C-alpha positions in Angstrom: -57.8 -175.8 116.7 -60.7 -177.8 118.2 -63.0 -176.9 115.3 -60.3 -178.3 112.9 -60.1 -181.5 114.9 -63.9 -181.9 115.0 -64.1 -181.2 111.2 -61.4 -183.7 110.5 -63.0 -186.4 112.7 -66.4 -185.8 111.1 -65.0 -186.0 107.6 -63.2 -189.2 108.4 -66.4 -190.7 109.9 -68.3 -190.0 106.7 -70.8 -187.6 108.2 -69.5 -184.6 106.3 -69.6 -184.7 102.5 -67.6 -182.4 100.2 -69.7 -182.3 97.0 -68.0 -179.3 95.4 -65.8 -180.5 92.5 -62.5 -178.8 92.0 -61.8 -177.4 88.6 -59.5 -179.3 86.3 -55.8 -178.2 86.1 -56.6 -176.7 82.6 -59.5 -174.7 84.0 -57.3 -173.5 86.9 -54.6 -172.5 84.5 -57.0 -170.5 82.4 -58.3 -168.7 85.5 -54.8 -168.0 86.7 -53.8 -166.7 83.3 -56.8 -164.3 83.3 -55.7 -163.0 86.7 -52.1 -162.5 85.4 -53.5 -160.7 82.4 -55.5 -158.4 84.6 -52.5 -157.7 86.9 -50.2 -156.9 84.0 -52.6 -154.7 82.0 -54.8 -153.1 84.7 -52.7 -153.0 87.9 -49.2 -152.6 86.7 -49.5 -149.5 84.3 -50.9 -147.1 87.0 -48.2 -148.3 89.5 -45.4 -147.8 86.9 -46.8 -144.4 86.0 -47.1 -143.4 89.7 -43.5 -144.4 90.5 -42.1 -143.1 87.2 -40.8 -146.5 86.0 -40.6 -146.9 82.3 -39.2 -150.4 82.2 -39.3 -153.2 84.8 -36.9 -156.1 84.4 -37.3 -159.3 86.5 -34.4 -161.7 86.1 -34.5 -165.2 87.6 -32.2 -168.2 87.7 -33.4 -171.7 87.8 -34.8 -172.5 91.2 -33.9 -168.9 92.3 -37.0 -167.1 91.2 -38.0 -163.6 92.2 -40.7 -163.5 94.8 -43.2 -162.2 92.2 -42.5 -165.1 89.8 -45.6 -167.0 90.8 -47.8 -163.9 90.4 -46.6 -163.0 86.9 -45.4 -166.1 85.2 -47.5 -168.4 83.0 -49.5 -170.7 85.3 -48.1 -173.8 83.4 -44.5 -172.8 84.0 -43.3 -174.4 87.2 -39.8 -172.9 87.6 -37.5 -170.5 85.7 -35.1 -172.1 83.3 -31.4 -171.4 83.4 -32.0 -167.7 83.0 -35.5 -166.3 82.6 -35.9 -162.5 82.1 -39.3 -160.9 82.2 -39.5 -157.3 80.8 -42.5 -155.0 81.3 -42.3 -151.7 79.4 -44.8 -148.9 79.8 -46.2 -147.9 76.4 -45.9 -144.2 75.4 -49.4 -143.2 76.3 -48.8 -144.8 79.8 -52.1 -146.7 79.8 -50.8 -150.2 79.1 -47.7 -152.4 79.5 -45.9 -154.4 76.9 -44.7 -157.7 78.4 -42.0 -160.0 77.0 -40.3 -163.1 78.5 -37.0 -164.5 77.4 -36.4 -168.0 78.6 -33.5 -170.4 78.8 -30.4 -168.8 77.5 -27.1 -169.6 79.1 -25.3 -167.0 81.3 
């Protein structure tokens, strides 16, 4: 706690400079999209195969998203729409996943 107070005081006094630039929102979205792509195509297939899951369906309502929403949805999508359904199906050779998202239909 004391270290945080000292750092805050030093930064406010101008003694500490933060020269590192943050990436733009577009660059961050591209990085997050690459992470999601890796999760879906490298992490998810072995898990689905291990637990014998052929199809995984995530269904969200607007402002009532599944807890994994932020980790699997497009980085530019803020919230689910009326009804958003994400479907992940294990391909026959069980080495990859086919992903589909259906957005915004009324329920």
